[in-house]
N, C-alpha and C positions, 0 to 999 in steps of 0.2 A: 529834557533832553540833554542840553548843555554837559551837565554832569556825568548822564551815561556816555556820550562823544567822551569825554575826555579821560574817562577810567577805562572807554577801550581800547583809547592811542595809548592810552599809557602803559598797559597789559601788549600791545604789538610792539609796542619800540623796547617794553623789557624781554620780548620773546625773541628778537632780535638781536639786541645784544647778549643775551644767555647761548645763543647760539654762535653768536661770532667768538666772544668768551673762550665758547666750549667746545668750537674748531680750534682755536687757537694752543690752549691746553694741552691736545690731542697731538700736535707737530711739534709744541716747546718739549713735548715727553721726551719726544727722536733725538733733543738737543740736553737734557739733564747732568746726566750724567748715571741715569740710571742702568744696568745690566740690562745687553739687551732685548734679552729674556722676560725680561718684566717689564712690559708695555700694552698699554689702554689698545692698541690699536685691530688684534684680534679678537677680543671681547668685542671693539666697537664690528668688527664683520659679522660677528655672533648676535650682535643685538641691532644691526639693520633693521631685519624686518618689523622690529619694533616702533621703530622710528619714523617709514615710509613705506607708503604700497610701491613707492614707485621704485623698479624691477632697477631701471640702469642707475640711478642713485643710491642702490643699496649693492650694488657692486661695484660702482666706479670709486664713492667716495672714499672706500679704503683703500683700494689699490693708488688711487691718486695720493695719497698723504702719503705713503708708501715709497710709490716712485718720484714725487717729489721733494718729498725729505731726505730722501739717498741718495740724493745730488748733491750732498753738502755733509755726507759722512762716510766712513771709509768703505771703501771699492767693494765689491762684492762678487763674485764669480758671475760670470752675467746667467752661467747655465742656473745656479741658484737663486739668484733674483727673478729670474724667469716664474721660478719656482714656486719662490712666495708670493708673488704677482698673484698665479693662479691660483694657491689656495686662498690669499683673501678677495678673489674675485669669485671662486666656487662657495666660502664660509658662508656669504649670506642663505643662498640655493640650502644648503643642507639644515643648516637654522629653522628655514622658515619654513621647511617640510617636515622638521622634528616635531615643531608647535612644542617644544620644549627649550629652554635654555642650556637647562645642568646638560640635554643630551647634544644638544647643538654648541654647547661649549669642547663636549668631551668628542665627539666628534672633528671636531675642528682640530684640536690639539693633534689627537690620530693620524686625521689628513697630513698635517703638517709632518708628524714625524717621520711617515711612510715618503710622503713626495721628495720635501724637501733633504730630510738623512740621504732618500738615493740618490737626489741629486749632486750630494754631494760627494756619492760616493763615484757614481760616475765620474765627476770631473776630478776627482782627485786618485782616483782605484783601491786595490786593496780589498781589503777583507768584509762582503756588506753586513755579515753576521758582526764583527767588531764595529761598523761603522754607527749602528744603531742600537750597540749595547752602549758606544762612548757616547753618545747623542740623549742616552735617556736622563743623567742629571739636568744639562739643557732644557731639557723639554720637560719635565715636572716642575722645573720653576716657573717656563710657560705656562701650563696648568696651571697654575697656584692663583700667578698673576693673573690670566684669562679669570677664573672665577671671581677672582675676589672682584677686577674691574667689573664683570658682570653684573656681581652684585652688588655693586655701586650705581652701575647706569641701570640696574630693576628697582632701586630705593627711589634716585633721583623720578624716571619714569612714575615711581605711586608717585611722589611727592608733585613734581608736574602737574598731573589728570588730579591731584585734589586741591590745588590752588585754583585750576583753570576751568576747572566741574566741568572737562569733556573729554569724547573718550576721543576724538580724533590725534590723528600721532601726528608727534610735533612737526617733522620736516614738509609732510601734506597742511600743517594749520597754517605753518610760515608762506611756505610756495601760495595759499590760497588768498590771502591777504595780499 
């Protein structure tokens, strides 16, 4: 019983440390000098339904990370920023209902392209068509980074499940301990 208890506490402590480390990496990713369109945060929003069943956490974690880290970054037009937050809040819903990481990722990038660039057009004027065309290179890189990070998260999830021998979602498991 003592050995089982020790292993349980070790796993619990390891999971908490891993979760804190993961969140710290997500926050740090906003500051380490990567291009603004090469970020794990949209992928996190896509992946949130696989981390927890708690819908509030699914929607609020990506939004909070963006909102808090943005306080320390270059200012963004408020209309564009609010639209970005709405995309990050809506993405877990889309991902949860698509039940496919690929479809969730593509949908998230398309929603981003239409809404955020629509907000850019509203705030700056000009031609809507030209705004959408000009955004394609930026959004293509966003799509590539989202796909790469979703693949990384998926492989990390498989690894976690293999070592934990549990089908309980990571954040749900942390919350229950």
